[in-house]
N, C-alpha and C positions, 0 to 999 in steps of 0.2 A: 504494500500500500504506500502511496506517495504522500509526502507531507504537503502542507499548503504552499510552502516555499518552492518545492519541486514542481507542483502543479503550475504555479505562476511562472516559474522559469521556463517550463516546457511550453506553456501557452504563448509566452512572449517570443520564444525562439521560433515556434511554428508561425507566429504572426510575422516575424521578420523574414522568414523564408518565403512565405506567401507574398509579402510585399515586394521583396526583391524579384521574385518570379513575375509578378503581375506588372511591375513598374520598371522592369529592366531597360526598356527603350528610353524611358524618361530619365532614369539615372545615368544612362550613357551620354545623355546630352544635357546634364545638369547645368543650369545657368544659361543655356542657349535656347531652350524651348520651354513652353508653358504646358502644363497638363490640361488636356481637354481639346475639344474641337473649336474651331473659330466661331461657329454658330452658338456655342454655349456661353455661359457667363464667366469664362476664364479671364477675359479682359477686365471685367468689373472686379473680380477677386484680386487680380494683380494690382489694379489701381488702388483698391481699398487697402491692401497690405502695405503698399508704398505710402499711402496717405496717413495711415495710423502711425507708421514709423516716423514720418515727418512731423506730425502734429503733437505727438505725446511730449510732455505730460499735460497739455491743455485738454480740457473736457468741458462741454461737449465739443465735438468736432465741427468745424465750419471751415469753409474754404471760399476763396474768391475765384477758384479755377472752374467752378460750376456756377451757372446762373449769373454770368457777368451782367451788369457791374455790381449788383448787390451781394453776390455770393449766395451760399446756401448752407443750411445746417444739415448735417449728415448723421445717419445712424448706420455704422458699418455692420455688415452681415458676413459671416458670423462674428459678432462683436467679441465674445469671450475668447474664442479660439485665436483670433487675430491679436487681441490684446495680450494674451499669454505668449504668443509667438513673436511679438514685436522685437524682443532682443535678438532673435535669429535673423529677422529682417535687417536690423541695424548692422549685424556682423557680415551677412552674406548678400544683402540686397534682395529686392522683391522677387526677382526671377528665380533665384535659388531657393529662397525661403518658402515660396508657394509650392514648389515641387516637393520639398522636404515635409511640408504640412500634409500634403496628399499621402506621402509615405507614412507619416505618423498616424493619420486617420486609419489607414489600412492595418497597421500593426495593432492599433487599439481596438479595432473591430473584432 
């Protein structure tokens, strides 16, 4: 019988293996490609990850880059994930961090 720690380690290892198998093409072009199709919301996700990294620590988010000249208040989606992931975006940029976030979602699933 496996202990709780062994079960968690096994599940995490299998999640990593699955994530690497599913997202191999994405990982081979890390930082050069975005995950998803052009017709999906990948560009919104990329822009939102970039914006959160640029705007923190101010809250709520607002920008003059949308709705010129008055700007716009924004609610990023998924707010909690991107908020937690902002340090990764600071370190690696939005291109790479969004790909790594997709990988993390797969492992956690």
